[in-house]
C-alpha positions in Angstrom: 206.8 162.0 61.4 210.2 161.8 59.7 210.9 158.3 58.5 214.3 156.6 58.8 216.0 156.4 55.4 217.9 153.2 56.1 220.8 151.9 58.1 223.5 153.0 55.9 226.7 151.7 57.4 227.6 148.9 59.7 230.8 147.4 61.2 231.6 144.4 63.4 231.9 145.4 67.1 231.6 143.6 70.5 229.3 144.8 73.3 229.9 144.8 77.1 227.2 144.1 79.6 226.0 147.1 81.5 227.6 147.5 84.8 224.7 149.1 86.6 221.6 151.2 86.3 222.2 154.7 85.2 219.6 157.4 85.8 220.0 161.1 84.9 218.1 164.3 84.1 216.7 164.5 87.6 216.0 160.8 88.0 218.2 160.1 91.0 217.1 157.0 92.9 220.1 154.8 93.2 222.1 152.9 95.8 225.8 153.1 96.7 228.0 156.0 97.4 231.3 157.0 98.9 231.8 160.0 101.2 233.3 162.8 99.1 236.2 165.0 100.0 235.4 168.6 100.6 238.5 169.6 98.7 239.0 167.3 95.7 242.3 167.4 93.9 242.2 170.1 91.2 244.7 169.9 88.4 246.0 172.8 86.3 244.6 172.3 82.8 247.9 173.1 81.0 250.0 170.6 83.0 250.3 166.8 82.9 247.4 165.3 84.7 247.3 161.8 86.1 244.6 159.5 84.7 241.4 159.1 86.6 241.9 155.4 86.9 245.0 156.0 89.0 247.6 154.8 86.5 250.9 156.7 85.9 250.2 157.5 82.3 250.0 161.4 82.0 247.2 163.2 80.3 248.7 166.3 78.7 245.9 168.8 77.8 245.6 172.1 75.9 245.1 175.3 77.9 241.5 175.5 79.2 240.9 171.8 78.9 241.6 168.8 81.1 240.5 167.0 84.3 239.9 169.6 87.0 238.7 167.3 89.8 238.1 163.7 90.8 235.0 163.1 92.9 234.6 159.9 94.9 231.6 157.8 94.0 230.3 154.3 94.1 229.0 152.0 91.4 225.3 152.8 92.1 225.7 156.5 92.4 224.2 158.9 89.9 225.1 162.5 88.8 223.3 165.4 87.2 224.4 168.8 86.0 222.4 171.9 87.2 220.3 173.5 84.5 222.8 176.3 84.0 225.8 173.9 84.2 227.4 175.7 87.1 227.1 172.8 89.6 227.2 169.0 89.6 225.0 166.9 91.9 226.2 163.5 93.0 223.5 161.4 94.7 223.2 158.0 96.1 224.9 155.9 98.7 224.2 153.8 101.8 224.8 157.0 103.8 221.8 158.6 102.1 223.8 161.7 101.2 223.7 163.9 98.2 226.6 166.4 97.5 226.7 169.4 95.2 230.0 170.6 93.7 230.9 173.7 91.7 232.5 173.2 88.3 236.0 173.2 89.8 235.2 170.3 92.2 234.7 172.4 95.4 232.0 171.0 97.7 229.1 173.5 97.9 226.3 171.7 99.7 225.5 168.5 101.4 221.9 167.2 101.6 219.9 164.1 102.5 219.3 161.2 100.1 218.2 161.2 96.5 217.9 164.9 96.0 217.2 166.3 92.5 217.5 169.6 90.7 214.3 171.6 91.0 215.9 174.5 89.3 219.4 176.1 89.1 219.5 177.1 92.7 217.2 174.6 94.5 217.0 170.8 95.0 214.1 168.8 96.1 214.0 165.4 97.9 211.6 162.5 98.1 209.6 164.2 100.9 208.9 167.2 98.8 211.3 169.4 100.8 213.0 172.1 98.8 216.5 173.2 99.8 218.5 176.2 98.6 221.9 175.7 97.0 224.7 176.7 99.4 222.8 175.6 102.6 223.2 172.1 104.0 220.2 170.0 104.9 220.7 166.7 106.7 217.2 165.4 106.5 215.6 163.5 103.7 213.3 160.7 102.8 213.6 156.9 103.1 215.3 154.8 100.5 211.9 154.1 98.9 211.2 157.8 98.2 212.8 160.0 95.6 212.2 163.2 93.5 212.2 163.2 89.7 212.6 166.9 89.0 212.6 168.8 85.7 215.2 171.4 86.5 212.6 174.1 85.6 210.5 174.2 88.8 208.4 171.1 88.6 208.9 167.5 90.0 207.2 164.2 90.5 207.7 163.0 94.1 207.7 159.2 94.7 206.2 158.8 98.2 205.6 155.1 98.4 206.7 152.0 96.5 204.3 149.0 96.8 205.6 145.7 98.0 204.6 144.1 94.7 205.2 144.5 91.0 203.7 147.7 89.8 203.8 151.5 89.7 204.7 153.6 92.8 202.5 156.2 94.4 203.5 159.8 93.5 202.7 163.4 94.3 203.7 166.5 92.3 205.5 169.8 92.8 204.0 172.4 90.5 203.7 176.2 90.4 205.8 176.6 93.6 203.8 174.2 95.8 203.5 170.6 96.8 200.3 168.9 95.5 199.2 165.6 97.0 197.5 163.6 94.2 198.6 160.0 95.2 198.7 159.0 91.5 199.8 155.5 90.7 202.4 155.9 87.9 206.1 155.7 87.3 207.9 159.0 86.6 210.9 158.6 84.3 212.1 162.1 83.7 211.6 165.3 81.7 212.5 166.9 78.4 215.5 169.2 78.4 213.3 172.3 78.7 211.1 170.8 81.4 208.0 171.1 79.1 207.3 167.3 78.9 207.1 164.8 81.6 207.6 161.0 81.0 205.0 158.9 82.9 205.0 155.2 82.6 202.5 152.4 83.5 204.3 149.1 84.0 202.2 146.1 83.0 204.5 143.1 83.2 204.2 140.3 85.8 206.8 139.3 88.4 208.4 136.5 86.4 208.7 138.6 83.3 210.1 141.6 85.3 212.8 139.4 86.9 213.8 137.8 83.7 213.6 140.7 81.2 213.1 144.0 83.2 210.1 146.3 83.4 208.0 146.9 80.3 204.9 149.0 79.6 203.6 152.1 77.9 205.2 155.5 78.6 203.2 158.7 78.0 204.9 162.0 77.0 202.8 164.6 78.8 202.7 168.4 78.2 203.0 169.2 81.9 201.3 172.6 81.7 198.1 171.4 80.0 198.2 167.8 81.1 197.7 166.6 77.5 199.3 163.4 76.3 201.3 164.4 73.2 202.7 160.9 72.4 202.6 157.4 73.8 205.5 154.9 73.5 203.6 151.6 73.6 206.0 149.1 75.1 209.2 150.5 76.7 211.7 148.1 78.1 215.1 149.8 78.3 216.7 153.2 77.8 214.9 156.4 76.8 216.4 159.7 75.7 215.2 163.0 74.2 217.0 164.4 71.2 219.1 167.5 71.9 216.3 170.0 71.2 213.5 168.0 72.9 211.4 167.5 69.8 211.7 163.7 69.6 212.2 160.8 72.0 213.7 157.4 71.4 213.0 154.4 73.6 214.0 150.8 73.7 211.3 148.2 73.3 212.8 144.7 73.6 214.6 144.2 70.3 213.0 147.2 68.6 213.4 151.0 68.8 210.5 153.3 69.2 210.9 156.9 68.1 208.2 159.5 68.7 207.9 162.9 67.0 206.4 165.2 69.7 205.1 167.6 67.2 202.8 165.1 65.4 202.5 162.5 68.1 203.4 159.8 65.6 205.6 156.9 66.7 207.8 154.9 64.4 209.1 151.4 65.3 212.5 150.6 63.9 213.0 146.8 64.1 216.0 144.9 65.4 217.8 147.8 66.9 219.2 148.4 70.4 219.4 152.1 71.2 222.8 153.7 71.9 222.1 157.4 71.8 221.4 160.5 69.7 224.2 161.8 67.6 222.4 165.0 66.9 218.8 166.2 66.5 218.1 163.9 63.5 220.5 161.0 63.9 220.5 157.9 66.1 223.2 155.3 66.8 222.1 151.8 67.5 223.3 148.2 67.6 221.7 145.4 65.7 219.7 143.6 68.4 219.8 140.0 67.0 223.5 139.8 66.4 224.4 138.8 69.9 227.1 140.4 72.0 230.1 139.0 70.3 232.2 140.0 67.3 229.1 139.6 65.0 227.3 142.5 66.5 226.6 145.4 64.2 226.7 149.2 64.8 224.1 151.1 62.8 223.6 154.8 62.0 219.9 155.8 61.6 219.4 159.0 59.6 216.0 160.5 60.4 216.6 163.4 58.0 218.5 162.8 54.7 219.9 166.4 54.9 221.8 165.6 58.1 224.5 163.2 56.8 227.7 162.8 58.8 229.7 159.6 58.4 231.0 158.0 61.6 234.3 156.2 62.4 233.9 152.4 62.1 234.1 151.3 65.8 232.9 154.3 67.7 229.8 156.3 68.6 229.6 160.0 69.5 227.5 162.3 71.8 227.4 165.9 70.6 227.7 168.8 73.1 225.6 172.0 72.9 228.6 173.8 71.4 229.3 171.2 68.7 232.1 169.2 70.4 231.7 165.4 70.4 232.4 162.8 73.0 233.8 159.7 71.3 233.6 156.3 72.9 233.5 152.6 71.8 230.9 150.0 72.6 232.8 148.7 75.6 232.1 152.0 77.1 235.7 153.2 77.0 236.0 157.0 76.3 238.4 157.7 73.4 238.5 161.4 72.8 236.8 164.8 72.6 236.5 166.0 69.1 236.4 169.7 68.1 233.7 170.9 65.7 236.1 170.5 62.7 236.7 166.8 63.6 240.1 167.2 65.0 241.0 165.8 68.4 240.7 168.4 71.1 241.4 166.1 74.0 242.8 162.5 73.8 241.3 160.5 76.7 242.2 157.0 75.4 244.6 156.4 78.3 242.5 158.2 81.0 240.5 155.1 82.1 237.1 156.8 81.7 233.9 155.2 80.6 230.6 156.5 79.2 227.4 154.5 79.4 227.5 150.8 78.7 224.7 148.9 77.0 223.1 145.6 78.2 223.6 142.5 76.1 220.6 141.3 74.0 219.8 138.6 76.6 220.4 140.8 79.7 217.5 142.1 81.9 216.9 145.8 81.3 215.3 148.4 83.4 213.8 151.7 82.1 215.8 154.8 82.5 216.9 158.0 80.9 220.2 158.3 79.1 223.0 159.8 81.2 223.8 163.4 80.4 227.6 163.7 80.4 227.8 167.2 78.9 226.9 170.3 81.0 224.0 172.3 79.5 226.4 175.0 78.4 228.7 172.5 76.7 231.8 173.6 78.6 232.2 170.7 81.0 231.9 166.9 81.0 231.3 164.4 83.9 232.5 160.9 83.3 233.0 157.8 85.5 236.3 156.1 86.0 236.4 152.5 84.7 236.7 151.1 88.2 233.5 152.9 89.2 235.2 154.6 92.2 235.5 158.2 91.0 233.9 160.7 88.8 236.0 163.0 86.6 235.0 166.7 86.0 236.6 167.8 82.7 236.9 171.2 81.3 236.5 171.4 77.5 236.6 175.1 76.9 239.8 176.0 75.0 238.7 179.6 74.7 239.5 180.1 78.4 243.3 180.4 78.8 245.3 178.7 81.5 244.0 176.6 84.3 240.2 176.2 84.8 240.8 176.9 88.4 
């Protein structure tokens, strides 16, 4: 596979401990939740908009951009965009309720607990029940069941979680029907196109799991053929596919594993903690042994020497499908949205929003997929408020004049 050509810039930066487990791309099995309003506040994009954190500082936005809705949520809630980007699903909560909103913050459907996008117009729950968008469904599985769906018509359905350390029992939804297989495996998610499923086999003992989080091999499986195209040997921490689904990066204690899905080869990049993909060939990481204080180092890993783009010294970026970039620092605070030419499209430094936070080097880590803030069409963002009590829906489409409403 492509080999990393070095870690070619580094700056001092501090790290914040992760506030909670984040699961995305269909992996929606979390606790918490706050009943959502059926008519969230919608702000005109070309007017001063209050910050999501509730402070009085205005957020003045260009036409076609800005915060269009604030959706209530709790610390352990999760969210996922529909495959076409037209709707946002917010799942989780002690009330075992999942809600779907349109891209303007209007409540469209209310379902039972831990639903997941089967495709653009259907969701599936932990009992294998498929519900159509626009119709409410009050049933749902128990807290120990969940669906991990691809967004392209397939899903792994967790039907039982053993009362011991190890993998759950799962069935599958494939080719339009529910198939009982009772496999013992951990489903982690899917590639962006739904072609590959991530299936793990956790092998650590109880004490190790409690102290350091789950660890074990994760297979990347071509779902249609059932062939294993790559195996990440020892995942303990976050995983994420690159934007075009041709590679996957995964945390393995203090190292970073990167698999090329075309060749099946896996490279191990030592002493790195994964932060995210900048683009198809570029990864941002933190030096794993530097601790969580001022001595920590941010590193840029270039997997293709032809794709060189220097980064600001104290920030990382997440690129949208349209070339816009979400810019945040290592405390998790969102700073801005950058246009394709590098100029600031939307200044969010006073908006009180956070992207994903990374665990410190000595903190226990679970295994999960990186949160997908951007909608698949790149026109919308979903970001949590710093206080964890709301979720902001943001329009980033300056080509559309006036209010996004």
